[in-house]
C-alpha positions as CSV (number, residue, x, y, z in Angstrom):
1,X,-0.1,0.1,-0.1
2,X,1.5,3.4,-0.9
3,X,2.3,5.8,1.9
4,X,2.1,9.6,1.3
5,X,5.0,11.5,2.9
6,X,5.8,15.4,3.5
7,X,9.3,15.4,2.0
8,X,10.2,18.6,3.8
9,X,10.8,16.5,6.9
10,X,13.9,14.7,7.6
11,X,14.5,11.4,5.8
12,X,12.4,9.3,4.9
13,X,9.7,12.0,5.5
14,X,6.6,12.6,7.8
15,X,3.7,10.4,7.0
16,X,0.6,12.5,6.1
17,X,-3.1,11.3,5.8
18,X,-3.6,9.0,2.7
19,X,-5.2,10.3,-0.5
20,X,-7.4,8.1,-2.7
21,X,-5.6,6.6,-5.7
22,X,-5.4,8.4,-9.1
23,X,-7.2,6.7,-11.9
24,X,-5.6,6.9,-15.4
25,X,-7.3,9.1,-17.7
26,X,-9.1,11.1,-15.1
27,X,-8.3,14.4,-13.7
28,X,-7.0,14.1,-10.1
29,X,-8.5,16.4,-7.5
30,X,-6.8,16.5,-4.0
31,X,-9.4,15.4,-1.4
32,X,-11.0,18.2,0.7
33,X,-13.8,18.4,3.1
34,X,-14.7,17.9,6.8
35,X,-12.0,15.8,8.6
36,X,-9.7,15.7,5.6
37,X,-6.4,17.6,6.2
38,X,-5.9,20.0,3.2
39,X,-2.3,19.6,2.0
40,X,-2.3,21.9,-1.1
41,X,-3.9,25.2,-1.4
42,X,-6.5,26.3,-4.1
43,X,-8.0,29.7,-5.1
44,X,-10.3,30.0,-2.0
45,X,-8.3,28.2,0.6
46,X,-4.7,28.4,1.9
47,X,-2.6,26.7,4.7
48,X,-1.5,29.0,7.6
49,X,2.0,28.9,7.9
50,X,1.9,29.2,11.8
51,X,-0.8,26.6,12.8
52,X,-0.9,24.6,9.7
53,X,-4.6,24.4,9.3
54,X,-6.4,25.3,6.1
55,X,-8.5,28.7,6.1
56,X,-10.3,30.6,3.7
57,X,-8.6,33.4,1.9
58,X,-9.7,37.0,1.8
59,X,-10.2,38.8,-1.4
60,X,-6.7,40.2,-1.4
61,X,-5.4,36.4,-1.1
62,X,-4.3,36.7,2.5
63,X,-5.8,34.3,5.2
64,X,-8.9,35.3,7.2
65,X,-8.3,36.1,10.8
66,X,-8.4,33.0,12.9
67,X,-7.8,31.7,16.4
68,X,-5.1,29.3,17.6
69,X,-6.0,28.2,21.1
70,X,-7.1,31.0,23.4
71,X,-5.8,34.0,21.2
72,X,-5.5,35.2,17.7
73,X,-3.1,33.2,15.4
74,X,0.0,34.9,14.3
75,X,-0.6,33.6,10.6
76,X,-3.9,35.7,10.4
77,X,-3.8,38.3,7.6
78,X,-0.7,36.7,6.2
79,X,-0.1,35.1,2.9
80,X,-0.8,31.3,3.0
81,X,2.1,28.8,3.3
82,X,3.6,27.1,0.4
83,X,2.0,23.8,-0.7
84,X,3.8,20.5,1.0
85,X,6.1,18.7,-1.1
86,X,4.6,15.4,-1.3
87,X,5.9,12.0,-2.3
88,X,4.4,8.5,-2.5
């Protein structure tokens, strides 16, 4: 069974939640939804560089203000983090 890894971590990489297998001839869409970790960004959502969670983007492309624990996350209002470098 293939294992999906974040290659930015030290060798051999950090395992991340699995994605469904790609089907030859069909366009692959990264999974998204409740309970699914978003590992890549899209036009409406980006990952926070501080807390690592996915948040909606504002019209200017920055992340909406959000909380991390009891206070406001330092990544609020900042540009989204780069997508993870993934390998299987």
